[in-house]
mmCIF file of the protein (N, C-alpha, C, O) and its ligand, coordinates in Angstrom:
data_MODEL
# 
_entry.id   MODEL 
# 
loop_
_entity.id 
_entity.type 
_entity.pdbx_number_of_molecules 
1 polymer     1 
2 non-polymer 1 
# 
_entity_poly.entity_id                      1 
_entity_poly.type                           'polypeptide(L)' 
_entity_poly.nstd_linkage                   no 
_entity_poly.nstd_monomer                   no 
_entity_poly.pdbx_seq_one_letter_code       MSVGIIFCWLDRHDPDRAKVKWDGTEYIGTCQRCGASIKREAHKKWRRV 
_entity_poly.pdbx_seq_one_letter_code_can   MSVGIIFCWLDRHDPDRAKVKWDGTEYIGTCQRCGASIKREAHKKWRRV 
_entity_poly.pdbx_strand_id                 A 
# 
loop_
_entity_poly_seq.entity_id 
_entity_poly_seq.num 
_entity_poly_seq.mon_id 
_entity_poly_seq.hetero 
1 1  MET n 
1 2  SER n 
1 3  VAL n 
1 4  GLY n 
1 5  ILE n 
1 6  ILE n 
1 7  PHE n 
1 8  CYS n 
1 9  TRP n 
1 10 LEU n 
1 11 ASP n 
1 12 ARG n 
1 13 HIS n 
1 14 ASP n 
1 15 PRO n 
1 16 ASP n 
1 17 ARG n 
1 18 ALA n 
1 19 LYS n 
1 20 VAL n 
1 21 LYS n 
1 22 TRP n 
1 23 ASP n 
1 24 GLY n 
1 25 THR n 
1 26 GLU n 
1 27 TYR n 
1 28 ILE n 
1 29 GLY n 
1 30 THR n 
1 31 CYS n 
1 32 GLN n 
1 33 ARG n 
1 34 CYS n 
1 35 GLY n 
1 36 ALA n 
1 37 SER n 
1 38 ILE n 
1 39 LYS n 
1 40 ARG n 
1 41 GLU n 
1 42 ALA n 
1 43 HIS n 
1 44 LYS n 
1 45 LYS n 
1 46 TRP n 
1 47 ARG n 
1 48 ARG n 
1 49 VAL n 
# 
loop_
_struct_asym.id 
_struct_asym.entity_id 
A 1 
B 2 
# 
loop_
_chem_comp.id 
_chem_comp.type 
_chem_comp.mon_nstd_flag 
ALA 'L-peptide linking' y 
ARG 'L-peptide linking' y 
ASP 'L-peptide linking' y 
CYS 'L-peptide linking' y 
GLN 'L-peptide linking' y 
GLU 'L-peptide linking' y 
GLY 'peptide linking'   y 
HIS 'L-peptide linking' y 
ILE 'L-peptide linking' y 
LEU 'L-peptide linking' y 
LYS 'L-peptide linking' y 
MET 'L-peptide linking' y 
PHE 'L-peptide linking' y 
PRO 'L-peptide linking' y 
SER 'L-peptide linking' y 
THR 'L-peptide linking' y 
TRP 'L-peptide linking' y 
TYR 'L-peptide linking' y 
VAL 'L-peptide linking' y 
ZN  non-polymer         . 
# 
_pdbx_entity_nonpoly.entity_id   2 
_pdbx_entity_nonpoly.name        ? 
_pdbx_entity_nonpoly.comp_id     ZN 
# 
_pdbx_nonpoly_scheme.asym_id         B 
_pdbx_nonpoly_scheme.entity_id       2 
_pdbx_nonpoly_scheme.mon_id          ZN 
_pdbx_nonpoly_scheme.ndb_seq_num     1 
_pdbx_nonpoly_scheme.pdb_seq_num     101 
_pdbx_nonpoly_scheme.auth_seq_num    101 
_pdbx_nonpoly_scheme.pdb_mon_id      ZN 
_pdbx_nonpoly_scheme.auth_mon_id     ZN 
_pdbx_nonpoly_scheme.pdb_strand_id   A 
_pdbx_nonpoly_scheme.pdb_ins_code    . 
# 
loop_
_atom_site.group_PDB 
_atom_site.id 
_atom_site.type_symbol 
_atom_site.label_atom_id 
_atom_site.label_alt_id 
_atom_site.label_comp_id 
_atom_site.label_asym_id 
_atom_site.label_entity_id 
_atom_site.label_seq_id 
_atom_site.pdbx_PDB_ins_code 
_atom_site.Cartn_x 
_atom_site.Cartn_y 
_atom_site.Cartn_z 
_atom_site.occupancy 
_atom_site.B_iso_or_equiv 
_atom_site.pdbx_formal_charge 
_atom_site.auth_seq_id 
_atom_site.auth_comp_id 
_atom_site.auth_asym_id 
_atom_site.auth_atom_id 
_atom_site.pdbx_PDB_model_num 
ATOM   1   N  N  . MET A 1 1  ? 10.468 16.588 -77.520  1.00 0.00 ? 1   MET A N  1 
ATOM   2   C  CA . MET A 1 1  ? 10.391 16.878 -78.991  1.00 0.00 ? 1   MET A CA 1 
ATOM   3   C  C  . MET A 1 1  ? 11.172 18.140 -79.267  1.00 0.00 ? 1   MET A C  1 
ATOM   4   O  O  . MET A 1 1  ? 10.963 19.197 -78.670  1.00 0.00 ? 1   MET A O  1 
ATOM   5   N  N  . SER A 1 2  ? 12.028 17.981 -80.150  1.00 0.00 ? 2   SER A N  1 
ATOM   6   C  CA . SER A 1 2  ? 12.901 19.223 -80.493  1.00 0.00 ? 2   SER A CA 1 
ATOM   7   C  C  . SER A 1 2  ? 12.276 20.141 -81.438  1.00 0.00 ? 2   SER A C  1 
ATOM   8   O  O  . SER A 1 2  ? 11.405 19.686 -82.180  1.00 0.00 ? 2   SER A O  1 
ATOM   9   N  N  . VAL A 1 3  ? 12.603 21.376 -81.512  1.00 0.00 ? 3   VAL A N  1 
ATOM   10  C  CA . VAL A 1 3  ? 12.061 22.283 -82.432  1.00 0.00 ? 3   VAL A CA 1 
ATOM   11  C  C  . VAL A 1 3  ? 12.389 21.952 -83.839  1.00 0.00 ? 3   VAL A C  1 
ATOM   12  O  O  . VAL A 1 3  ? 11.636 22.276 -84.757  1.00 0.00 ? 3   VAL A O  1 
ATOM   13  N  N  . GLY A 1 4  ? 13.535 21.293 -84.031  1.00 0.00 ? 4   GLY A N  1 
ATOM   14  C  CA . GLY A 1 4  ? 13.971 20.966 -85.423  1.00 0.00 ? 4   GLY A CA 1 
ATOM   15  C  C  . GLY A 1 4  ? 13.041 20.015 -86.018  1.00 0.00 ? 4   GLY A C  1 
ATOM   16  O  O  . GLY A 1 4  ? 13.114 19.916 -87.243  1.00 0.00 ? 4   GLY A O  1 
ATOM   17  N  N  . ILE A 1 5  ? 12.148 19.264 -85.388  1.00 0.00 ? 5   ILE A N  1 
ATOM   18  C  CA . ILE A 1 5  ? 11.210 18.351 -86.007  1.00 0.00 ? 5   ILE A CA 1 
ATOM   19  C  C  . ILE A 1 5  ? 10.291 19.046 -86.943  1.00 0.00 ? 5   ILE A C  1 
ATOM   20  O  O  . ILE A 1 5  ? 9.670  18.422 -87.803  1.00 0.00 ? 5   ILE A O  1 
ATOM   21  N  N  . ILE A 1 6  ? 10.190 20.446 -86.774  1.00 0.00 ? 6   ILE A N  1 
ATOM   22  C  CA . ILE A 1 6  ? 9.306  21.218 -87.720  1.00 0.00 ? 6   ILE A CA 1 
ATOM   23  C  C  . ILE A 1 6  ? 9.847  21.097 -89.103  1.00 0.00 ? 6   ILE A C  1 
ATOM   24  O  O  . ILE A 1 6  ? 9.094  20.959 -90.067  1.00 0.00 ? 6   ILE A O  1 
ATOM   25  N  N  . PHE A 1 7  ? 11.190 21.149 -89.217  1.00 0.00 ? 7   PHE A N  1 
ATOM   26  C  CA . PHE A 1 7  ? 11.769 20.979 -90.495  1.00 0.00 ? 7   PHE A CA 1 
ATOM   27  C  C  . PHE A 1 7  ? 11.438 19.682 -91.131  1.00 0.00 ? 7   PHE A C  1 
ATOM   28  O  O  . PHE A 1 7  ? 11.232 19.601 -92.342  1.00 0.00 ? 7   PHE A O  1 
ATOM   29  N  N  . CYS A 1 8  ? 11.383 18.677 -90.337  1.00 0.00 ? 8   CYS A N  1 
ATOM   30  C  CA . CYS A 1 8  ? 10.996 17.367 -90.794  1.00 0.00 ? 8   CYS A CA 1 
ATOM   31  C  C  . CYS A 1 8  ? 9.581  17.336 -91.426  1.00 0.00 ? 8   CYS A C  1 
ATOM   32  O  O  . CYS A 1 8  ? 9.341  16.724 -92.467  1.00 0.00 ? 8   CYS A O  1 
ATOM   33  N  N  . TRP A 1 9  ? 8.714  17.999 -90.764  1.00 0.00 ? 9   TRP A N  1 
ATOM   34  C  CA . TRP A 1 9  ? 7.348  18.176 -91.262  1.00 0.00 ? 9   TRP A CA 1 
ATOM   35  C  C  . TRP A 1 9  ? 7.283  18.846 -92.648  1.00 0.00 ? 9   TRP A C  1 
ATOM   36  O  O  . TRP A 1 9  ? 6.386  18.611 -93.458  1.00 0.00 ? 9   TRP A O  1 
ATOM   37  N  N  . LEU A 1 10 ? 8.268  19.673 -92.850  1.00 0.00 ? 10  LEU A N  1 
ATOM   38  C  CA . LEU A 1 10 ? 8.283  20.456 -94.173  1.00 0.00 ? 10  LEU A CA 1 
ATOM   39  C  C  . LEU A 1 10 ? 9.213  19.643 -95.102  1.00 0.00 ? 10  LEU A C  1 
ATOM   40  O  O  . LEU A 1 10 ? 9.648  20.161 -96.130  1.00 0.00 ? 10  LEU A O  1 
ATOM   41  N  N  . ASP A 1 11 ? 9.521  18.390 -94.757  1.00 0.00 ? 11  ASP A N  1 
ATOM   42  C  CA . ASP A 1 11 ? 10.486 17.597 -95.606  1.00 0.00 ? 11  ASP A CA 1 
ATOM   43  C  C  . ASP A 1 11 ? 11.802 18.112 -95.822  1.00 0.00 ? 11  ASP A C  1 
ATOM   44  O  O  . ASP A 1 11 ? 12.366 18.056 -96.915  1.00 0.00 ? 11  ASP A O  1 
ATOM   45  N  N  . ARG A 1 12 ? 12.349 18.666 -94.682  1.00 0.00 ? 12  ARG A N  1 
ATOM   46  C  CA . ARG A 1 12 ? 13.682 19.255 -94.724  1.00 0.00 ? 12  ARG A CA 1 
ATOM   47  C  C  . ARG A 1 12 ? 14.420 18.568 -93.635  1.00 0.00 ? 12  ARG A C  1 
ATOM   48  O  O  . ARG A 1 12 ? 14.404 18.983 -92.476  1.00 0.00 ? 12  ARG A O  1 
ATOM   49  N  N  . HIS A 1 13 ? 15.077 17.494 -94.028  1.00 0.00 ? 13  HIS A N  1 
ATOM   50  C  CA . HIS A 1 13 ? 15.756 16.603 -92.987  1.00 0.00 ? 13  HIS A CA 1 
ATOM   51  C  C  . HIS A 1 13 ? 17.108 16.942 -92.802  1.00 0.00 ? 13  HIS A C  1 
ATOM   52  O  O  . HIS A 1 13 ? 17.669 17.755 -93.537  1.00 0.00 ? 13  HIS A O  1 
ATOM   53  N  N  . ASP A 1 14 ? 17.727 16.313 -91.771  1.00 0.00 ? 14  ASP A N  1 
ATOM   54  C  CA . ASP A 1 14 ? 19.027 16.510 -91.436  1.00 0.00 ? 14  ASP A CA 1 
ATOM   55  C  C  . ASP A 1 14 ? 19.679 15.176 -91.106  1.00 0.00 ? 14  ASP A C  1 
ATOM   56  O  O  . ASP A 1 14 ? 19.297 14.527 -90.132  1.00 0.00 ? 14  ASP A O  1 
ATOM   57  N  N  . PRO A 1 15 ? 20.649 14.763 -91.894  1.00 0.00 ? 15  PRO A N  1 
ATOM   58  C  CA . PRO A 1 15 ? 21.112 13.363 -91.879  1.00 0.00 ? 15  PRO A CA 1 
ATOM   59  C  C  . PRO A 1 15 ? 22.014 13.112 -90.593  1.00 0.00 ? 15  PRO A C  1 
ATOM   60  O  O  . PRO A 1 15 ? 22.689 13.996 -90.065  1.00 0.00 ? 15  PRO A O  1 
ATOM   61  N  N  . ASP A 1 16 ? 21.942 11.835 -90.172  1.00 0.00 ? 16  ASP A N  1 
ATOM   62  C  CA . ASP A 1 16 ? 22.918 11.364 -89.227  1.00 0.00 ? 16  ASP A CA 1 
ATOM   63  C  C  . ASP A 1 16 ? 24.247 11.091 -90.022  1.00 0.00 ? 16  ASP A C  1 
ATOM   64  O  O  . ASP A 1 16 ? 24.336 10.053 -90.678  1.00 0.00 ? 16  ASP A O  1 
ATOM   65  N  N  . ARG A 1 17 ? 25.254 11.968 -89.983  1.00 0.00 ? 17  ARG A N  1 
ATOM   66  C  CA . ARG A 1 17 ? 26.395 11.869 -90.774  1.00 0.00 ? 17  ARG A CA 1 
ATOM   67  C  C  . ARG A 1 17 ? 27.060 10.554 -90.723  1.00 0.00 ? 17  ARG A C  1 
ATOM   68  O  O  . ARG A 1 17 ? 27.534 10.045 -91.739  1.00 0.00 ? 17  ARG A O  1 
ATOM   69  N  N  . ALA A 1 18 ? 27.111 9.959  -89.496  1.00 0.00 ? 18  ALA A N  1 
ATOM   70  C  CA . ALA A 1 18 ? 27.739 8.666  -89.389  1.00 0.00 ? 18  ALA A CA 1 
ATOM   71  C  C  . ALA A 1 18 ? 27.126 7.632  -90.217  1.00 0.00 ? 18  ALA A C  1 
ATOM   72  O  O  . ALA A 1 18 ? 27.795 6.645  -90.523  1.00 0.00 ? 18  ALA A O  1 
ATOM   73  N  N  . LYS A 1 19 ? 25.798 7.776  -90.648  1.00 0.00 ? 19  LYS A N  1 
ATOM   74  C  CA . LYS A 1 19 ? 25.170 6.757  -91.394  1.00 0.00 ? 19  LYS A CA 1 
ATOM   75  C  C  . LYS A 1 19 ? 24.986 7.060  -92.862  1.00 0.00 ? 19  LYS A C  1 
ATOM   76  O  O  . LYS A 1 19 ? 24.424 6.258  -93.608  1.00 0.00 ? 19  LYS A O  1 
ATOM   77  N  N  . VAL A 1 20 ? 25.454 8.203  -93.268  1.00 0.00 ? 20  VAL A N  1 
ATOM   78  C  CA . VAL A 1 20 ? 25.330 8.522  -94.757  1.00 0.00 ? 20  VAL A CA 1 
ATOM   79  C  C  . VAL A 1 20 ? 26.113 7.643  -95.545  1.00 0.00 ? 20  VAL A C  1 
ATOM   80  O  O  . VAL A 1 20 ? 27.217 7.269  -95.147  1.00 0.00 ? 20  VAL A O  1 
ATOM   81  N  N  . LYS A 1 21 ? 25.596 7.250  -96.720  1.00 0.00 ? 21  LYS A N  1 
ATOM   82  C  CA . LYS A 1 21 ? 26.287 6.398  -97.584  1.00 0.00 ? 21  LYS A CA 1 
ATOM   83  C  C  . LYS A 1 21 ? 26.074 6.784  -98.967  1.00 0.00 ? 21  LYS A C  1 
ATOM   84  O  O  . LYS A 1 21 ? 25.029 7.323  -99.330  1.00 0.00 ? 21  LYS A O  1 
ATOM   85  N  N  . TRP A 1 22 ? 27.147 6.493  -99.835  1.00 0.00 ? 22  TRP A N  1 
ATOM   86  C  CA . TRP A 1 22 ? 27.075 6.881  -101.229 1.00 0.00 ? 22  TRP A CA 1 
ATOM   87  C  C  . TRP A 1 22 ? 26.774 5.558  -101.904 1.00 0.00 ? 22  TRP A C  1 
ATOM   88  O  O  . TRP A 1 22 ? 27.504 4.579  -101.750 1.00 0.00 ? 22  TRP A O  1 
ATOM   89  N  N  . ASP A 1 23 ? 25.612 5.547  -102.705 1.00 0.00 ? 23  ASP A N  1 
ATOM   90  C  CA . ASP A 1 23 ? 25.198 4.327  -103.261 1.00 0.00 ? 23  ASP A CA 1 
ATOM   91  C  C  . ASP A 1 23 ? 25.563 4.105  -104.799 1.00 0.00 ? 23  ASP A C  1 
ATOM   92  O  O  . ASP A 1 23 ? 25.134 3.163  -105.465 1.00 0.00 ? 23  ASP A O  1 
ATOM   93  N  N  . GLY A 1 24 ? 26.412 5.104  -105.269 1.00 0.00 ? 24  GLY A N  1 
ATOM   94  C  CA . GLY A 1 24 ? 26.820 5.090  -106.675 1.00 0.00 ? 24  GLY A CA 1 
ATOM   95  C  C  . GLY A 1 24 ? 26.147 6.174  -107.422 1.00 0.00 ? 24  GLY A C  1 
ATOM   96  O  O  . GLY A 1 24 ? 26.716 6.657  -108.400 1.00 0.00 ? 24  GLY A O  1 
ATOM   97  N  N  . THR A 1 25 ? 24.940 6.615  -107.032 1.00 0.00 ? 25  THR A N  1 
ATOM   98  C  CA . THR A 1 25 ? 24.298 7.804  -107.812 1.00 0.00 ? 25  THR A CA 1 
ATOM   99  C  C  . THR A 1 25 ? 23.878 8.877  -106.827 1.00 0.00 ? 25  THR A C  1 
ATOM   100 O  O  . THR A 1 25 ? 23.744 10.037 -107.216 1.00 0.00 ? 25  THR A O  1 
ATOM   101 N  N  . GLU A 1 26 ? 23.672 8.542  -105.599 1.00 0.00 ? 26  GLU A N  1 
ATOM   102 C  CA . GLU A 1 26 ? 23.246 9.615  -104.604 1.00 0.00 ? 26  GLU A CA 1 
ATOM   103 C  C  . GLU A 1 26 ? 23.596 9.186  -103.162 1.00 0.00 ? 26  GLU A C  1 
ATOM   104 O  O  . GLU A 1 26 ? 23.870 8.031  -102.833 1.00 0.00 ? 26  GLU A O  1 
ATOM   105 N  N  . TYR A 1 27 ? 23.553 10.261 -102.340 1.00 0.00 ? 27  TYR A N  1 
ATOM   106 C  CA . TYR A 1 27 ? 23.789 9.973  -100.923 1.00 0.00 ? 27  TYR A CA 1 
ATOM   107 C  C  . TYR A 1 27 ? 22.467 9.574  -100.281 1.00 0.00 ? 27  TYR A C  1 
ATOM   108 O  O  . TYR A 1 27 ? 21.418 10.179 -100.499 1.00 0.00 ? 27  TYR A O  1 
ATOM   109 N  N  . ILE A 1 28 ? 22.580 8.512  -99.469  1.00 0.00 ? 28  ILE A N  1 
ATOM   110 C  CA . ILE A 1 28 ? 21.458 7.921  -98.743  1.00 0.00 ? 28  ILE A CA 1 
ATOM   111 C  C  . ILE A 1 28 ? 21.748 8.075  -97.272  1.00 0.00 ? 28  ILE A C  1 
ATOM   112 O  O  . ILE A 1 28 ? 22.881 7.866  -96.837  1.00 0.00 ? 28  ILE A O  1 
ATOM   113 N  N  . GLY A 1 29 ? 20.744 8.437  -96.501  1.00 0.00 ? 29  GLY A N  1 
ATOM   114 C  CA . GLY A 1 29 ? 21.017 8.554  -95.037  1.00 0.00 ? 29  GLY A CA 1 
ATOM   115 C  C  . GLY A 1 29 ? 19.706 8.382  -94.227  1.00 0.00 ? 29  GLY A C  1 
ATOM   116 O  O  . GLY A 1 29 ? 18.639 8.081  -94.763  1.00 0.00 ? 29  GLY A O  1 
ATOM   117 N  N  . THR A 1 30 ? 19.863 8.595  -92.893  1.00 0.00 ? 30  THR A N  1 
ATOM   118 C  CA . THR A 1 30 ? 18.883 8.510  -92.016  1.00 0.00 ? 30  THR A CA 1 
ATOM   119 C  C  . THR A 1 30 ? 18.765 9.874  -91.253  1.00 0.00 ? 30  THR A C  1 
ATOM   120 O  O  . THR A 1 30 ? 19.754 10.418 -90.762  1.00 0.00 ? 30  THR A O  1 
ATOM   121 N  N  . CYS A 1 31 ? 17.560 10.370 -91.185  1.00 0.00 ? 31  CYS A N  1 
ATOM   122 C  CA . CYS A 1 31 ? 17.371 11.735 -90.443  1.00 0.00 ? 31  CYS A CA 1 
ATOM   123 C  C  . CYS A 1 31 ? 17.630 11.458 -88.988  1.00 0.00 ? 31  CYS A C  1 
ATOM   124 O  O  . CYS A 1 31 ? 17.091 10.518 -88.404  1.00 0.00 ? 31  CYS A O  1 
ATOM   125 N  N  . GLN A 1 32 ? 18.451 12.278 -88.425  1.00 0.00 ? 32  GLN A N  1 
ATOM   126 C  CA . GLN A 1 32 ? 18.777 12.164 -87.036  1.00 0.00 ? 32  GLN A CA 1 
ATOM   127 C  C  . GLN A 1 32 ? 17.664 12.774 -86.055  1.00 0.00 ? 32  GLN A C  1 
ATOM   128 O  O  . GLN A 1 32 ? 17.677 12.610 -84.835  1.00 0.00 ? 32  GLN A O  1 
ATOM   129 N  N  . ARG A 1 33 ? 16.798 13.424 -86.691  1.00 0.00 ? 33  ARG A N  1 
ATOM   130 C  CA . ARG A 1 33 ? 15.614 13.808 -85.831  1.00 0.00 ? 33  ARG A CA 1 
ATOM   131 C  C  . ARG A 1 33 ? 14.363 12.939 -85.893  1.00 0.00 ? 33  ARG A C  1 
ATOM   132 O  O  . ARG A 1 33 ? 13.770 12.626 -84.860  1.00 0.00 ? 33  ARG A O  1 
ATOM   133 N  N  . CYS A 1 34 ? 13.959 12.546 -87.106  1.00 0.00 ? 34  CYS A N  1 
ATOM   134 C  CA . CYS A 1 34 ? 12.720 11.808 -87.215  1.00 0.00 ? 34  CYS A CA 1 
ATOM   135 C  C  . CYS A 1 34 ? 13.028 10.338 -87.597  1.00 0.00 ? 34  CYS A C  1 
ATOM   136 O  O  . CYS A 1 34 ? 12.138 9.491  -87.515  1.00 0.00 ? 34  CYS A O  1 
ATOM   137 N  N  . GLY A 1 35 ? 14.238 10.036 -88.000  1.00 0.00 ? 35  GLY A N  1 
ATOM   138 C  CA . GLY A 1 35 ? 14.526 8.603  -88.224  1.00 0.00 ? 35  GLY A CA 1 
ATOM   139 C  C  . GLY A 1 35 ? 14.160 8.077  -89.603  1.00 0.00 ? 35  GLY A C  1 
ATOM   140 O  O  . GLY A 1 35 ? 14.323 6.898  -89.918  1.00 0.00 ? 35  GLY A O  1 
ATOM   141 N  N  . ALA A 1 36 ? 13.616 9.085  -90.477  1.00 0.00 ? 36  ALA A N  1 
ATOM   142 C  CA . ALA A 1 36 ? 13.249 8.725  -91.872  1.00 0.00 ? 36  ALA A CA 1 
ATOM   143 C  C  . ALA A 1 36 ? 14.415 8.375  -92.753  1.00 0.00 ? 36  ALA A C  1 
ATOM   144 O  O  . ALA A 1 36 ? 15.521 8.897  -92.616  1.00 0.00 ? 36  ALA A O  1 
ATOM   145 N  N  . SER A 1 37 ? 14.130 7.483  -93.653  1.00 0.00 ? 37  SER A N  1 
ATOM   146 C  CA . SER A 1 37 ? 15.171 7.212  -94.694  1.00 0.00 ? 37  SER A CA 1 
ATOM   147 C  C  . SER A 1 37 ? 15.170 8.442  -95.720  1.00 0.00 ? 37  SER A C  1 
ATOM   148 O  O  . SER A 1 37 ? 14.116 8.788  -96.254  1.00 0.00 ? 37  SER A O  1 
ATOM   149 N  N  . ILE A 1 38 ? 16.234 9.010  -95.947  1.00 0.00 ? 38  ILE A N  1 
ATOM   150 C  CA . ILE A 1 38 ? 16.349 10.220 -96.729  1.00 0.00 ? 38  ILE A CA 1 
ATOM   151 C  C  . ILE A 1 38 ? 17.487 10.120 -97.794  1.00 0.00 ? 38  ILE A C  1 
ATOM   152 O  O  . ILE A 1 38 ? 18.416 9.322  -97.675  1.00 0.00 ? 38  ILE A O  1 
ATOM   153 N  N  . LYS A 1 39 ? 17.356 10.960 -98.813  1.00 0.00 ? 39  LYS A N  1 
ATOM   154 C  CA . LYS A 1 39 ? 18.439 11.021 -99.834  1.00 0.00 ? 39  LYS A CA 1 
ATOM   155 C  C  . LYS A 1 39 ? 18.679 12.460 -100.119 1.00 0.00 ? 39  LYS A C  1 
ATOM   156 O  O  . LYS A 1 39 ? 17.827 13.332 -99.951  1.00 0.00 ? 39  LYS A O  1 
ATOM   157 N  N  . ARG A 1 40 ? 19.980 12.678 -100.593 1.00 0.00 ? 40  ARG A N  1 
ATOM   158 C  CA . ARG A 1 40 ? 20.327 14.092 -100.757 1.00 0.00 ? 40  ARG A CA 1 
ATOM   159 C  C  . ARG A 1 40 ? 19.947 14.518 -102.134 1.00 0.00 ? 40  ARG A C  1 
ATOM   160 O  O  . ARG A 1 40 ? 20.244 13.830 -103.111 1.00 0.00 ? 40  ARG A O  1 
ATOM   161 N  N  . GLU A 1 41 ? 19.240 15.740 -102.235 1.00 0.00 ? 41  GLU A N  1 
ATOM   162 C  CA . GLU A 1 41 ? 18.728 16.316 -103.479 1.00 0.00 ? 41  GLU A CA 1 
ATOM   163 C  C  . GLU A 1 41 ? 19.695 17.277 -103.922 1.00 0.00 ? 41  GLU A C  1 
ATOM   164 O  O  . GLU A 1 41 ? 19.956 17.337 -105.124 1.00 0.00 ? 41  GLU A O  1 
ATOM   165 N  N  . ALA A 1 42 ? 20.272 18.055 -103.079 1.00 0.00 ? 42  ALA A N  1 
ATOM   166 C  CA . ALA A 1 42 ? 21.217 19.142 -103.336 1.00 0.00 ? 42  ALA A CA 1 
ATOM   167 C  C  . ALA A 1 42 ? 21.977 19.374 -102.065 1.00 0.00 ? 42  ALA A C  1 
ATOM   168 O  O  . ALA A 1 42 ? 21.714 18.730 -101.049 1.00 0.00 ? 42  ALA A O  1 
ATOM   169 N  N  . HIS A 1 43 ? 22.972 20.343 -102.112 1.00 0.00 ? 43  HIS A N  1 
ATOM   170 C  CA . HIS A 1 43 ? 23.723 20.601 -100.892 1.00 0.00 ? 43  HIS A CA 1 
ATOM   171 C  C  . HIS A 1 43 ? 22.789 21.055 -99.840  1.00 0.00 ? 43  HIS A C  1 
ATOM   172 O  O  . HIS A 1 43 ? 22.010 21.989 -100.032 1.00 0.00 ? 43  HIS A O  1 
ATOM   173 N  N  . LYS A 1 44 ? 22.868 20.360 -98.662  1.00 0.00 ? 44  LYS A N  1 
ATOM   174 C  CA . LYS A 1 44 ? 22.056 20.635 -97.450  1.00 0.00 ? 44  LYS A CA 1 
ATOM   175 C  C  . LYS A 1 44 ? 20.589 20.544 -97.728  1.00 0.00 ? 44  LYS A C  1 
ATOM   176 O  O  . LYS A 1 44 ? 19.827 21.236 -97.053  1.00 0.00 ? 44  LYS A O  1 
ATOM   177 N  N  . LYS A 1 45 ? 20.103 19.718 -98.703  1.00 0.00 ? 45  LYS A N  1 
ATOM   178 C  CA . LYS A 1 45 ? 18.738 19.595 -98.975  1.00 0.00 ? 45  LYS A CA 1 
ATOM   179 C  C  . LYS A 1 45 ? 18.498 18.128 -99.026  1.00 0.00 ? 45  LYS A C  1 
ATOM   180 O  O  . LYS A 1 45 ? 18.870 17.458 -99.989  1.00 0.00 ? 45  LYS A O  1 
ATOM   181 N  N  . TRP A 1 46 ? 17.878 17.620 -97.997  1.00 0.00 ? 46  TRP A N  1 
ATOM   182 C  CA . TRP A 1 46 ? 17.650 16.164 -97.985  1.00 0.00 ? 46  TRP A CA 1 
ATOM   183 C  C  . TRP A 1 46 ? 16.107 15.921 -97.859  1.00 0.00 ? 46  TRP A C  1 
ATOM   184 O  O  . TRP A 1 46 ? 15.393 16.529 -97.061  1.00 0.00 ? 46  TRP A O  1 
ATOM   185 N  N  . ARG A 1 47 ? 15.635 14.879 -98.813  1.00 0.00 ? 47  ARG A N  1 
ATOM   186 C  CA . ARG A 1 47 ? 14.312 14.591 -98.862  1.00 0.00 ? 47  ARG A CA 1 
ATOM   187 C  C  . ARG A 1 47 ? 14.057 13.202 -98.415  1.00 0.00 ? 47  ARG A C  1 
ATOM   188 O  O  . ARG A 1 47 ? 14.939 12.349 -98.517  1.00 0.00 ? 47  ARG A O  1 
ATOM   189 N  N  . ARG A 1 48 ? 12.840 12.929 -97.903  1.00 0.00 ? 48  ARG A N  1 
ATOM   190 C  CA . ARG A 1 48 ? 12.411 11.634 -97.580  1.00 0.00 ? 48  ARG A CA 1 
ATOM   191 C  C  . ARG A 1 48 ? 12.331 10.723 -98.927  1.00 0.00 ? 48  ARG A C  1 
ATOM   192 O  O  . ARG A 1 48 ? 11.855 11.128 -99.988  1.00 0.00 ? 48  ARG A O  1 
ATOM   193 N  N  . VAL A 1 49 ? 12.798 9.607  -98.742  1.00 0.00 ? 49  VAL A N  1 
ATOM   194 C  CA . VAL A 1 49 ? 12.841 8.603  -99.882  1.00 0.00 ? 49  VAL A CA 1 
ATOM   195 C  C  . VAL A 1 49 ? 11.497 8.097  -100.184 1.00 0.00 ? 49  VAL A C  1 
ATOM   196 O  O  . VAL A 1 49 ? 11.336 7.271  -101.082 1.00 0.00 ? 49  VAL A O  1 
HETATM 197 ZN ZN . ZN  B 2 .  ? 13.515 14.205 -90.415  1.00 0.00 2 101 ZN  A ZN 1 
# 
């Protein structure tokens, strides 16, 4: 388990850039640490969907 997973517990995720998609209104991605579906709220701020 990586230390970064702590950020996931705080709902601060880190997207797998290869899987990030623009759906017309927002960026949707998958967290590379915990695998959750996430969307971009602000620059470098990703929240679980
Ligand atoms: Zn995560």
